[in-house]
N, C-alpha and C positions, 0 to 999 in steps of 0.2 A: 504494500500500500504506500503511495507517495507520502512522504513525511516532511514536516517543517522542523527545523532545529533552531534553538536559541543560541546565537553566537556569544552572548554574554557568559554562558556557562560551558563553552566549548571544551571538550575533553582534550587534554594534552598528553595524558598517560593512562594506561588501562586501569590503574587504581582509582582514577577519578570518575569511573563509569557511573557511580551513583548520582553524580551531579549533572549527567548528560540528559538534558530535557528533550525528549522526542515525543511529538504528538502527531496524530494523523492530520493531514491537510483537511480543512473544513469542506464538507460537501463532496468529498471524493472517497468512495468506498469500493475501489477496484484495484486490481494489480495489473500493471502494464505488462501485456503479453503473459509469459509464464515465468517471469524473472522478478526477483526482489533485490534491490540494491541497498547495501549497507556500508557503513564505514566501520572497519575493525582495526585492531592493533595486531601487527606482526612484528616481532623484534622491537617492541616499544615504539613503533612508528605507525601512523595512520595509513591505511590502504583500503581501496575499494574491494568489496566482496559482492559477487552476484550469486544469489541462491537461485539456481536454474532447475526447474522441475523437468526440463526437456533434455538435460545432459546426463549421460549414463555414468560419467565419472567426474571427479574433481580435477580441474586443470589450471595451469598457469603458463603464461607465455615466457619463453626464454628471454625475449627482448625486455619484457617487464622486469624480470629478475635481474638482468644485467644492469638496468637503469636504477632500480630501487633497492636491491639487496646485495651489496658487495659480498664477495666470498661465498655466495650461495652454492657454487659448484663443489665446495668442500663437503657439503651435506648431501650431495646427490647420491642416491642409491644406485647400484649397478643396473644397467638396462638390459632387459631381455627383449628380443625382437617381438614387437607388437604392432598391429595395424590399427591406425586411428583414421577415421574419415569424418569429414564435415560435409555440409551441403555444397561447399565449393571444391571438394576433392580430398585427396589423401593428405595426411599430416605426418610430419616426421617426429617420432618419439625419441626423446633424449634420455629420459630416466624418470625417477620418482623422487620427490622431496617431501619430507614431513615437516610441517611448520605449525606451531601453535598459533591459533587465532583467538583473539579475545574480543567478544562482542560486548561493548559497554551497555550497561543496563542500570536503571535507577536503583533497583533493589539489590541486585547481585550480578556481577559480571559473569558472562557465559564463556567458558574456555573449551575449545575443541582442538583436537590434534589430528586433522585429516592428512592423508597421503595425497599430494597433488602431482598429477602427471605433468611433466614439463614437455611442452611441444614447441618445436622450432617455428612452425607456420601459424601458430595461433595469433589472432589479432584481438587480444583481450587486454584491457588496461586494468589489471588487478587480478584478483583470485576468483575462481568460479567454483562454487560448491555444488556438485552434482548430486544425483539421486542416490549414489552409493552411500554418502555420509548423511544425507537427509533421512534415509531409512534407518541407518545405524543409530542416529541421535534422536529419532522420532520427530523430525521437523516436518510440519504440515504447512503448505502454502494454500 
C-alpha cells in the first residue's frame, strides 16, 4: 500500500525503527501491481526493498551491490550452475549472498536473513524479496 512518511522522525539507524512514523496515504487502499516497496536497513544503511509476490526467489543486482555495498563479493557463496529467466530473457547467475535486512517498525523492528540470488543482468535498484522468503516468514500481501 502506498505510504507517507514523516521526515521529521526519519530513521537513520535500525534501532530507531520505533520512531519511524509510517501511515497509509489517505484514500488509497490498493497495492500497485503485485509489489510493495519498503525502505530497510542492510549493513546499517538504508536500501530499497521490493516485496514481489510474482518473483519465485529473492534477488539483487550485481550492479547495485557494486555501487552500494563494498566488499560484498567476500560474502558471496559459491555458485552452482542455475538458469534464471525474466520476461526479457535469460539472466546470468553469479552466486548467492545472505544479508540481514531490518524493517523499521514503531513497535519492534523486523529482522530477516534471506538468501539473495545475485544476477548480472538484473535491473533492480535495491533488494527484491520473492515468494521463497514470503512463504518462509509468513508474509501476506
